[in-house]
N, C-alpha and C positions, 0 to 999 in steps of 0.2 A: 860450713855448718859443723857444729860440734860432733865429734866422733861418737859421743854418748847418745846422740839422737839417731843418726843414720850412719852406718858404716860406709866409708867411701869405696870399699872393695866389693860392695853389693851392687849388682846391675841396677841402673836407674829405671829400667823398664819393669822391674819386678813389682808385682802387685803389693800395694800397701795394706797393712792390717789395721784393725781398730786401734791397737796399742801404738802403732806408728803415728796415726793421726792425732791421738791423744797427746803424745810426746811433743809434737809440733805445736799443737794448740797451747799447751803449757808453756812452751818456749816463747812463742810470740806474745803471750799474755805477760810473761815475766819481762820481756823486752819492752813492752809498752809501759809497764810499771817503772822501768828504769829510765823512761823518757826517750827511748830510741825510736818508738813508733807513735804516731798520733792515734787518737781514738778511732778515726776513720780508717787508717791503715790497719789497725788492729782488727777492726770488724771485718774488713775485706779479707785479711789473711786467715782469720778463723773460719770464715765461710769457705774459702778456697781449700783450706786443710781438711775440713769435714767432707768436702766433695771430691778430694783428690783420689785418683785411682792407682797411681804408681809412686814409688819412692822418689823418682826424679821430680815429679810435681811437688812433692813435699819439700825436697831439698831446695828448690827454687825459692820457697817462701822464707827461708832463713839465710840465703846465700849472701845477703848484704849486711848481715850481723857479724860482729867480731866473733872469732872462735871461742865458744864457751859462753857468749853473752846470751842471757835468757835461757840457758840450758835448764831443763826441768830436773829437779832433784830426784834421786832414786826413791821410789815410794817405799815406805816401811812395810806396807801390806798390800797384797794384790789378791783379789777374789775372782774365782772362776765358778760360775754356776750355770749348769746346762742340763738339758734333758734330751737325749736322742740325737745329739750333735757332737761335733769334735772341736777342740781348741788346740792351737799350736803357738808356742813361743819359739821363734827361730833366731837366725843370725842377728846379732847386734842388740838383742833385748837386754834391758837392765834388770839384774836379779835383785829382788827386794829382800828385806830381812825375813819376811813371812809371807806364806801363801795359804789361802783357804780354798780348797777345791771341793765342790759339791757337784757330782756328776752321776747321772743315771743313764745307762745304756749308751754311753758315748766315750770317745777316747780323748785323753789329754796328753800332749807331747811337749816336754820341756827340753829343748836342745841347748845344752850348756857349752857346746864346743866352741862357739864364737860369741858367747854372751859377755856382757859387761859386768864384771864381778867387782863390787866395791865393799862387800861385807865378807867376813870369814865364815858365817853360818847362815844357812837358809832353813827355816823351820816350815815344814809343809804339814798342814792339818787337813787330812783327806777323809771324805766320806764318799766312797765310790761303789756303786752297785751296777754290775755289768760293765763291759768295756775294759779299757786298758789305760793305766797311768804309765807313761813311757818317759824315762830320763835318758838322754843321750849325753854321755859324759866325756871328759878328757882327762889326761894325766893331771893329778893334783886334786881331783874331785872325789871325795869320799862320801858314800851314802850309808846311813845308819837306819835300818828298818826294825830295830829291836822293839820299838814301841807300837808297831803296826799290828792291829788285831785283824786276823784273816779268817773269814768264814766262807767256805766253799770257793776259795780263790787260789791263785797260784802266784808265786814270785820267782823271778829269775834275775839274779844279780851277777853281772860280769864286770869286774873292775877294769878301768882303763889305765894303762901304764904299768910300770914295774914297781914291785914293793920297794919302799924307801923313798919314793917320790915325795917331795915336800908338798904339804896340803895347802891348797889355795882356797878351797871351799868345802865345808862340811855340810851335807844335806841330811837333816834329821826328819824322818817321816813318821808322823803320828796319825792316829785315827783308825778307820775301819775300811776294810776291803771285802766286799761281799759279791760272790759270783763274778769276780773280775780277775784282773791280772796286773801285777806290777812287773815291769820290765826295765832293768837298768843295764845299759850296754854302751860300749864305745861306738863311734860311727862305723857304718858298714864299709868294708873295703870294696873298691871298684873292681869288677871282674875284668880280666884281660890285661891287668897291669902287672907286668913281670918285674921282679926284683933281681933277676939274674943278670950277670954282666958277661961281656965277651960275646 
């Protein structure tokens, strides 16, 4: 299966997200359009993808397709709309060119540490009331919050990596943050891990 769909280093028993299922549905649909699957096979695999619970179940649905065959293209825009709930984009998700986030009293977490980055800029248009917009970054990811309007909210931006690291992704955040929080940080270090030698 294409690495852009599901990363091979992610445990197959890990629970699948809606975005994971959507990527596989798009992949088998494109494969059917290429003539790799019959209409009946396409229908069966779409039904199986929509009911899959783990990443392993999803990977089985494209295991017999050539690497990259039917791979879903990276979307230009992704929308997240929620109220009183939380949304997460984790390991292996494909970063679009633009995101629109509308959230009331819920958290949105965008983990960029193992994301598939194919564009040099991500524009995020946010309207967040209450809750937290959290970006977990890695070296080479730069976040610009100069155009964010903040009303009774807080921001905490901690860059990842050393100054001078070449930029692989620039994240530009626009919009409004009301009674909420923007948190930009590198991954948390695991406690108990010692770097001492000898």
